[in-house]
C-alpha positions as CSV (number, residue, x, y, z in Angstrom):
1,X,21.1,75.3,-62.9
2,X,19.4,73.9,-60.7
3,X,19.4,75.4,-56.8
4,X,20.4,73.6,-53.9
5,X,18.6,71.8,-51.3
6,X,17.8,75.1,-48.1
7,X,18.4,73.4,-44.9
8,X,15.0,73.0,-43.3
9,X,15.3,75.6,-40.0
10,X,12.3,73.3,-38.6
11,X,15.1,70.1,-38.8
12,X,18.3,70.0,-35.7
13,X,21.6,70.0,-37.4
14,X,23.4,66.6,-35.6
15,X,26.5,66.6,-34.3
16,X,29.8,65.1,-36.6
17,X,29.7,61.8,-36.3
18,X,31.0,58.9,-37.9
19,X,28.7,55.6,-38.5
20,X,28.3,52.1,-39.6
21,X,24.6,50.8,-41.4
22,X,24.9,47.5,-41.3
23,X,22.2,46.1,-43.8
24,X,21.7,42.0,-43.7
25,X,20.1,42.8,-47.6
26,X,21.5,45.2,-50.3
27,X,17.6,46.7,-50.5
28,X,17.6,47.3,-46.7
29,X,21.3,48.6,-46.4
30,X,20.3,50.5,-49.3
31,X,16.7,51.8,-48.1
32,X,19.1,53.2,-45.1
33,X,21.6,55.1,-46.8
34,X,18.6,57.1,-48.8
35,X,17.4,58.3,-45.8
36,X,20.6,59.4,-44.6
37,X,21.5,61.2,-47.7
38,X,17.8,62.5,-47.4
39,X,18.2,63.9,-44.2
40,X,21.6,65.3,-45.4
41,X,20.5,67.0,-48.3
42,X,17.3,69.0,-46.5
43,X,20.3,69.4,-43.4
44,X,22.0,72.1,-46.4
45,X,24.8,70.1,-46.3
46,X,27.2,69.2,-49.2
47,X,27.2,65.5,-49.6
48,X,30.3,63.0,-50.9
49,X,29.4,59.4,-51.9
50,X,31.7,56.8,-52.2
51,X,29.4,54.5,-53.6
52,X,30.0,51.1,-57.0
53,X,29.3,52.2,-60.0
54,X,28.8,49.6,-63.0
55,X,30.4,49.4,-65.9
56,X,29.6,52.0,-68.8
57,X,27.4,53.8,-66.4
58,X,27.6,57.7,-65.1
59,X,26.4,59.0,-61.6
60,X,22.9,59.8,-62.8
61,X,22.5,56.7,-63.7
62,X,23.1,55.1,-60.7
63,X,20.8,53.8,-57.3
64,X,21.0,57.0,-56.0
65,X,19.7,59.3,-58.2
66,X,17.2,56.3,-59.4
67,X,13.1,56.0,-57.8
68,X,14.4,53.8,-55.1
69,X,17.0,57.0,-54.0
70,X,16.5,60.0,-51.9
71,X,14.2,63.0,-52.1
72,X,16.1,65.7,-54.4
73,X,19.5,63.4,-54.6
74,X,19.2,64.1,-58.8
75,X,18.8,67.8,-58.6
76,X,21.7,68.0,-55.7
77,X,23.7,66.3,-58.3
78,X,22.8,68.7,-61.0
79,X,23.3,71.9,-58.9
80,X,27.0,70.3,-56.9
81,X,25.5,70.2,-54.0
82,X,26.2,66.3,-54.1
83,X,29.3,64.3,-56.0
84,X,29.1,60.5,-56.7
85,X,32.8,58.9,-56.9
86,X,33.2,55.9,-58.5
87,X,35.0,53.3,-56.0
88,X,37.7,51.8,-58.3
89,X,38.6,55.5,-59.2
90,X,38.7,56.6,-55.3
91,X,41.3,53.7,-55.1
92,X,42.9,54.6,-57.9
93,X,43.2,58.2,-56.6
94,X,44.6,57.4,-53.3
95,X,46.6,54.6,-53.7
96,X,44.8,52.0,-52.1
97,X,46.5,53.5,-49.0
98,X,45.2,54.3,-45.9
99,X,46.8,57.7,-45.9
100,X,45.6,57.8,-49.6
101,X,42.3,57.4,-48.6
102,X,42.4,60.5,-45.5
103,X,44.1,62.6,-47.6
104,X,41.7,62.1,-50.0
105,X,38.5,62.5,-48.1
106,X,40.4,65.7,-46.2
107,X,40.8,67.6,-49.4
108,X,36.4,66.8,-50.0
109,X,36.5,68.7,-46.4
110,X,38.3,71.4,-47.5
111,X,37.3,72.2,-50.5
112,X,33.7,72.2,-49.2
113,X,34.7,74.2,-46.5
114,X,36.2,77.3,-48.6
115,X,32.8,76.8,-50.6
116,X,30.9,77.4,-47.9
117,X,29.4,74.5,-47.2
118,X,28.3,74.3,-43.2
119,X,28.2,71.1,-43.2
120,X,29.3,68.5,-45.3
121,X,28.6,64.6,-45.4
122,X,30.2,61.9,-46.8
123,X,28.9,58.0,-47.1
124,X,30.9,55.3,-48.7
125,X,28.9,52.0,-50.4
126,X,30.7,48.7,-49.2
127,X,33.9,48.4,-49.4
128,X,33.7,44.6,-50.7
129,X,37.5,43.9,-50.1
130,X,38.5,40.0,-50.2
131,X,39.7,40.5,-46.3
132,X,40.0,37.4,-45.4
133,X,43.3,36.3,-47.8
134,X,45.0,39.7,-46.8
135,X,46.4,40.4,-43.3
136,X,48.3,43.4,-44.8
137,X,44.2,45.1,-46.4
138,X,43.2,44.5,-43.0
139,X,45.3,46.5,-41.2
140,X,44.9,49.5,-43.7
141,X,41.9,49.3,-44.1
142,X,41.4,49.1,-39.9
143,X,43.8,52.3,-40.3
144,X,41.9,54.3,-42.6
145,X,38.7,53.2,-41.1
146,X,39.8,54.9,-38.2
147,X,41.2,57.5,-39.6
148,X,37.3,58.9,-40.2
149,X,37.1,59.4,-36.5
150,X,39.9,62.3,-36.7
151,X,37.8,63.7,-39.7
152,X,34.8,64.3,-38.1
153,X,36.8,65.2,-34.7
154,X,38.1,68.2,-36.5
155,X,35.5,69.1,-38.7
156,X,31.2,69.6,-39.1
157,X,31.5,66.1,-40.7
158,X,29.8,63.0,-40.7
159,X,30.2,60.2,-42.3
160,X,28.5,57.0,-43.1
161,X,29.9,53.2,-44.0
162,X,27.4,51.1,-45.6
163,X,28.4,47.2,-44.8
164,X,25.8,45.1,-46.5
165,X,26.3,41.8,-45.3
166,X,26.2,39.4,-48.0
167,X,28.6,41.1,-50.0
168,X,31.5,40.8,-47.7
169,X,34.1,37.8,-46.4
170,X,33.1,36.7,-42.4
171,X,36.7,38.9,-41.8
172,X,35.6,41.8,-43.6
173,X,32.1,42.1,-41.9
174,X,33.8,41.1,-38.4
175,X,36.5,44.0,-38.7
176,X,34.4,46.8,-40.4
177,X,31.7,46.0,-37.3
178,X,34.8,46.2,-34.6
179,X,36.4,49.1,-36.3
180,X,33.0,51.1,-36.0
181,X,31.9,49.3,-32.6
182,X,31.4,53.5,-31.0
183,X,28.5,54.2,-33.4
184,X,27.1,51.0,-35.2
185,X,23.4,50.6,-36.8
186,X,22.1,46.7,-37.0
187,X,18.3,46.4,-37.5
188,X,17.0,46.2,-33.9
189,X,20.3,47.2,-31.9
190,X,23.0,49.6,-32.1
191,X,25.8,50.4,-29.8
192,X,27.3,54.3,-29.7
193,X,30.3,55.2,-26.9
194,X,30.6,58.4,-25.2
195,X,33.4,61.0,-24.7
196,X,34.5,58.8,-21.4
197,X,34.6,55.9,-23.5
198,X,31.4,54.0,-22.1
199,X,30.6,51.9,-24.8
200,X,26.4,51.1,-25.1
201,X,25.1,48.9,-26.6
202,X,21.2,49.1,-26.7
203,X,18.3,47.5,-28.0
204,X,17.4,43.5,-28.8
205,X,21.3,41.4,-28.6
206,X,20.1,37.8,-30.0
207,X,21.4,34.8,-32.0
208,X,20.8,37.1,-35.3
209,X,23.5,39.4,-34.6
210,X,25.3,37.3,-31.9
211,X,29.0,37.4,-34.4
212,X,28.2,40.6,-35.1
213,X,27.9,41.5,-31.8
214,X,31.5,39.6,-30.8
215,X,32.7,42.4,-33.3
216,X,32.0,45.2,-31.9
217,X,32.7,43.6,-28.0
218,X,36.1,42.6,-29.1
219,X,36.7,46.3,-30.8
220,X,35.7,48.1,-27.7
221,X,38.1,46.0,-25.6
222,X,41.2,46.6,-28.8
223,X,40.0,50.7,-28.4
224,X,39.8,50.4,-24.8
225,X,43.2,49.2,-25.1
226,X,45.2,51.8,-26.8
227,X,44.2,54.6,-23.8
228,X,46.7,55.7,-21.9
229,X,44.8,56.0,-18.5
230,X,42.5,53.4,-17.8
231,X,42.3,50.6,-20.7
232,X,39.4,49.0,-18.4
233,X,36.1,49.1,-21.1
234,X,33.5,50.8,-19.5
235,X,29.9,49.2,-20.9
236,X,26.8,51.0,-19.5
237,X,23.8,47.9,-19.4
238,X,21.1,50.3,-19.1
239,X,19.7,50.9,-22.7
240,X,19.4,46.5,-23.6
241,X,15.6,45.2,-24.0
242,X,16.9,42.1,-24.3
243,X,19.7,39.9,-24.6
244,X,19.7,36.1,-25.5
245,X,22.6,33.2,-23.9
246,X,24.2,33.7,-27.3
247,X,25.1,37.2,-26.8
248,X,25.6,37.2,-22.8
249,X,28.2,34.5,-23.6
250,X,30.3,36.2,-26.5
251,X,30.1,39.1,-24.1
252,X,31.6,36.8,-21.1
253,X,34.0,35.0,-23.1
254,X,35.2,38.5,-24.6
255,X,35.8,39.8,-21.0
256,X,37.8,36.0,-20.3
257,X,39.9,36.5,-23.5
258,X,40.8,40.1,-22.5
259,X,45.1,40.4,-20.8
260,X,45.4,40.3,-17.0
261,X,45.4,44.0,-16.5
262,X,42.2,44.5,-18.2
263,X,38.2,44.7,-16.5
264,X,35.2,44.3,-17.3
265,X,33.0,46.9,-15.6
266,X,29.7,46.3,-16.1
267,X,27.3,49.9,-15.3
268,X,23.1,49.3,-14.8
269,X,20.7,47.5,-16.7
270,X,18.3,45.5,-15.9
271,X,18.5,42.8,-13.8
272,X,18.1,39.7,-16.1
273,X,21.5,40.7,-17.0
274,X,22.7,39.4,-14.3
275,X,21.1,36.0,-13.8
276,X,22.3,35.7,-17.0
277,X,25.9,36.4,-16.9
278,X,26.1,34.2,-14.0
279,X,24.2,31.2,-15.8
280,X,26.6,31.7,-18.7
281,X,29.8,32.0,-16.1
282,X,30.6,35.7,-15.2
283,X,34.2,35.5,-15.1
284,X,36.7,37.2,-13.2
285,X,37.9,40.0,-15.4
286,X,34.1,41.5,-14.8
287,X,33.0,43.3,-12.3
288,X,30.2,45.7,-11.3
289,X,30.6,49.1,-10.9
290,X,30.7,50.8,-7.7
291,X,29.2,54.6,-9.2
292,X,25.7,55.3,-9.8
293,X,26.4,56.2,-13.5
């Protein structure tokens, strides 16, 4: 049996996190996921992969273990460092409910920790769920994806969720980005949120990503409203390199649609953003921060 890859001492093991990788093409998504899995194998993590397995195929015939996959994936599958589960099988085992899905993942985490793996990496392919026709499924999906944050907060777990835009309905893309607003990687822009709830988009925001950016903004506003203390959404603008009129307008429209008791508080950022916000019409629910954050 092939020995599992050992962690490289020169690699800093990242903290637990739950990330969404957005791709405009299947091949683009695979490259990003392959890179992520390869890093996790090099870190010495136990890797659990949920994917779509073509009919009649075995896990060792999946793209992940082929030429397009990460280096060492095939050996890791043989050694047991990586395990593969077909998504239909995962749905069957979980019953397709939020509690069932989280229970399935939690069981894998506990088993990996019992086997003395120091960290656990979990990833799944784009869900390909017909959420546009099923509001109940939207609610279940949002609940189970949000549940992954609890796993990452409790254990040394890193989760990578994949979104292949061409494979999904508009509702699926919107809800998936909205629920992952805390940690989104989408081409030339990304977004994170710190422990204090400050939401930080970064990079280039243009018309190509405007709808997905809008979904992330609405997800951040929705999450802020669930907080007990302050429901205002604080946005750190300092890492935005470029924003066009479409994304500026989406940000201001999102603020305008918020309840009367919720404000959008802007921190830092280039001067051109202020002029852009004023040009598209800054609502009264948007205010500048008074601190030096």
